[in-house]
C-alpha positions as CSV (number, residue, x, y, z in Angstrom):
1,M,54.2,-5.1,-3.4
2,L,57.7,-6.5,-3.6
3,Q,57.6,-6.5,-7.4
4,Q,56.6,-2.8,-7.3
5,L,59.4,-2.1,-4.9
6,L,61.9,-3.9,-7.1
7,Q,60.7,-1.9,-10.1
8,N,61.3,1.4,-8.3
9,K,64.9,0.6,-7.2
10,K,66.1,4.0,-8.6
11,K,63.4,5.9,-6.7
12,V,64.2,4.0,-3.4
13,A,67.9,4.7,-3.9
14,Q,67.2,8.4,-4.5
15,V,65.0,8.7,-1.4
16,S,67.6,6.8,0.7
17,F,70.3,9.2,-0.5
18,L,68.3,12.3,0.3
19,V,67.3,11.0,3.7
20,L,71.0,10.2,4.3
21,L,71.9,13.8,3.4
22,L,69.4,15.1,6.0
23,I,70.9,12.7,8.6
24,S,74.4,13.9,7.7
25,I,73.4,17.5,8.3
26,R,72.3,16.6,11.7
27,A,75.3,14.3,12.4
28,F,77.8,17.0,11.5
29,E,76.0,20.0,12.9
30,N,78.8,20.9,15.3
31,T,81.4,21.3,12.6
32,L,79.2,22.6,9.8
33,F,77.3,25.4,11.5
34,Y,77.8,28.1,14.0
35,D,75.2,27.6,16.8
36,P,76.2,28.3,20.4
37,F,72.7,27.0,21.4
38,L,73.6,23.4,20.4
39,N,75.6,22.8,23.6
40,Y,73.6,25.2,25.6
41,F,70.3,23.3,25.2
42,K,72.0,20.0,25.8
43,S,73.1,21.1,29.2
44,E,71.0,22.2,32.3
45,Y,70.1,25.5,30.6
46,A,67.2,26.4,32.9
47,N,69.6,28.1,35.4
48,L,72.3,29.2,32.9
49,P,72.5,32.6,31.1
50,F,72.5,32.6,27.4
51,P,75.9,31.9,25.8
52,E,77.8,34.6,24.0
53,I,76.5,34.9,20.5
54,S,77.3,36.7,17.3
55,V,73.8,37.6,16.0
56,V,74.9,38.0,12.4
57,K,76.8,34.7,12.3
58,L,73.9,32.9,14.1
59,F,71.3,34.4,11.6
60,L,73.4,33.3,8.6
61,S,74.1,29.9,10.0
62,L,70.5,29.1,10.9
63,G,69.3,30.5,7.6
64,F,71.8,28.4,5.7
65,R,70.9,25.3,7.6
66,F,67.2,25.9,7.0
67,Y,67.9,26.4,3.3
68,L,69.9,23.2,3.0
69,N,67.2,21.2,4.8
70,S,64.5,22.8,2.6
71,V,66.3,22.1,-0.7
72,I,66.9,18.5,0.2
73,S,63.3,18.2,1.4
74,L,62.0,19.7,-1.9
75,F,64.1,17.2,-3.9
76,L,62.6,14.4,-1.7
77,L,59.1,15.6,-2.4
78,Y,59.8,15.7,-6.1
79,V,61.3,12.2,-6.1
80,I,58.4,10.7,-4.1
81,F,55.5,12.5,-5.9
82,N,57.0,13.6,-9.3
83,D,54.7,16.6,-9.3
84,G,56.2,20.0,-10.2
85,K,53.1,22.0,-8.9
86,M,53.4,20.3,-5.5
87,V,57.1,21.3,-5.3
88,K,56.3,24.9,-6.3
89,F,53.6,25.1,-3.6
90,S,56.1,23.6,-1.1
91,I,58.7,26.2,-2.1
92,L,56.2,28.9,-1.3
93,L,55.4,27.3,2.0
94,Y,59.0,26.9,3.0
95,M,59.7,30.6,2.1
96,I,56.8,31.8,4.2
97,L,57.4,29.4,7.2
98,G,61.1,30.0,7.1
99,S,60.6,33.8,7.2
100,I,58.1,33.6,10.0
101,L,60.4,31.3,12.0
102,M,63.6,33.4,11.5
103,I,61.8,36.6,12.4
104,S,60.2,35.0,15.4
105,F,63.5,33.5,16.6
106,F,65.4,36.8,16.6
107,F,62.4,38.7,18.0
108,V,62.2,36.3,21.0
109,L,66.0,36.3,21.3
110,N,66.3,40.1,21.3
111,F,63.2,41.2,23.1
112,F,62.3,38.4,25.5
113,G,65.6,36.6,26.0
114,E,66.2,34.7,29.2
115,E,62.5,34.6,30.2
116,S,61.5,32.7,27.0
117,K,64.1,29.9,26.8
118,M,61.5,27.2,26.0
119,T,59.9,29.3,23.2
120,L,63.4,30.0,21.8
121,F,64.2,26.3,22.0
122,Y,61.1,25.2,20.0
123,I,61.4,27.9,17.4
124,R,65.0,27.0,16.9
125,R,64.0,23.3,16.6
126,F,61.7,24.1,13.7
127,I,64.5,26.0,12.0
128,I,67.3,23.5,12.3
129,Q,65.3,20.2,11.9
130,P,63.5,19.2,8.7
131,I,60.2,18.8,10.5
132,F,58.1,20.2,7.7
133,I,58.9,17.3,5.4
134,L,57.4,15.0,8.1
135,L,54.2,17.0,7.7
136,F,54.2,17.6,3.9
137,I,54.7,13.9,2.8
138,P,51.6,12.6,4.5
139,A,49.6,15.6,3.6
140,F,50.5,15.5,-0.1
141,Y,50.0,11.7,-0.1
142,Y,46.5,12.2,1.3
143,Q,45.7,14.9,-1.2
144,K,46.9,12.7,-4.0
145,Q,44.7,9.8,-2.8
146,I,41.7,12.2,-2.5
147,R,42.2,13.3,-6.1
148,K,42.3,9.7,-7.4
149,S,38.9,9.0,-5.8
């Protein structure tokens, strides 16, 4: 196992770099992105009204953040599995899931607003965090193991 790890130093370095990029997006989220909900959801938001938002800026910021996380995640999948078909399938999944999440977020924000704070919180989490990569890596690994059998 250790010999195999030493043989794959380049792969480990690439994976580490990509994970560090994902961590950096999270660490610098306050300066990189417009999101008035960052501080709102860190506070006692249950009794507070929504903060003032610019819908266009928020949409562009959330979309850009989802795009950055997705691109880094796709590179991560490619480095780990070295399979172009898997990455193409993942691109399709990210496009579909991202569209559904963005539409859902703005639908809930505009039509349900204050009464659906927790729904908005969780939809936003899926947009701003690279959660899908945590699902895709084990799923694709399992699929690859099944194909070998």
